N, C-alpha and C positions, 0 to 999 in steps of 0.2 A: 392386411389393409382391408378396409371396407369402402364402399362407394362414398365418394367425396372426402376420403382421407387425404391428408397432405403427406407427400413423400419427398425425400431428398434423392436426387440423382447425381451421379458423378460419371463423367465421360472422359476417357483418356487419362494420360498422366500416370504418375506413380501412385499405386494404391495397394492396400494389403488388408488382411483381416488377421489381427493378432490379439485375441481376447486374453485377458489376464485372469489368474485365479481370483475369485471374489468379485469380478465384474458381473453386472446383471446380465442375464441371458438376452440375446437379441435374435430375432428371426431375420434371416437374410433372403432377399430376392435378388438373384443374379440374372442379368439379361445379356445374352451374347448372340452375335451373328457371325457366321463363317469362322475365319481364323481368330476372331476376337475371343474365342473360347479359351485360348491359352492361359492367360492370367487367372481367369475364373476357374478353370479346371484345377490349377494349383491351389486355389482357395478351397475348392471342394475336397481335394486330397488332405489338406491341413485339417479341415473340419472332421473328415473321416478319422484321421489319426487321433484327434482329440476325443472323439466319441469312443473309439476303440480303447484309448488309454483310460477314459472315464469308466467304461464298463469293466475293464480288467483290473484297475488298481484303485478306483474310487478317488480320482483326483478332485481338486476343488474347482475346476472349470465348470461353469454352469452354461450349457449350450442350448440354444433354441433350435429352430429348424432352418434348413437351407432349401430353397426352391429355385431351380434353374430353369429359365426359359431360353431355349436355344434354337435359332432359326438358320436354315440353309436352303439352297435351291432343291437339293435332293437328299435322300437319306445317305447316299454314298459320300456326300460332302460334310456330313456330321462327324467331325473329328472326335475321337475318344468315346464314341457312343457305347461300345462294349464295356469300357471302363466305368462309364457313368451308370449304365444298367447294373453293373456289379456293385457299385456303391449304394445304389437304391436298394438292392437286394440285401446287402449286408447291414444296412441301417434303415429298415422300413419306417416310414413316417418321419424320419429325421432328415433324410436327404431325398428329395423328389425332383423330377424333371419332366418338363413338357417340351418335346421337340416339335418344331413347326417347319414344314416343308412347303415351298412356294411353287415349285415347278415339276414335281414328281409326276411322271406319266405311267410308270410301271407300278405293279403291286408292291405294297410295303410288306416287308417280312413280318411274320407272326410275332416275333420277339419284340419288335418295335411298335406294332400296331396300337397297343393300349396307351402308348405315350406320345403318339404323333397326331398333330392336327394339321390342317391345311388342305390343299387341293389333292 
């Protein structure tokens, strides 16, 4: 998106990401707070599976990028953070994440520092 772009948002309910072979690639922006990460983490795992399958077997899925914005009070409340960092490492540039912490008072660990914004 660029400044003044129109975007569609969906909050709550049943949702999923199920691209079909031959679909045009889409870039996803996923926004989560706290435990709201659960369904979005499943989507990230599905995207990783498709990227891995695409690289290994040359499937017909055309995938864009996935960018996750994930907020919690502290880094200790960021669920799946190690898994998310692993997906980013496995698929650089294809899966990215920006963690946002709102009430962290202690030092943020080195591994997370490049990906964390907030107080």
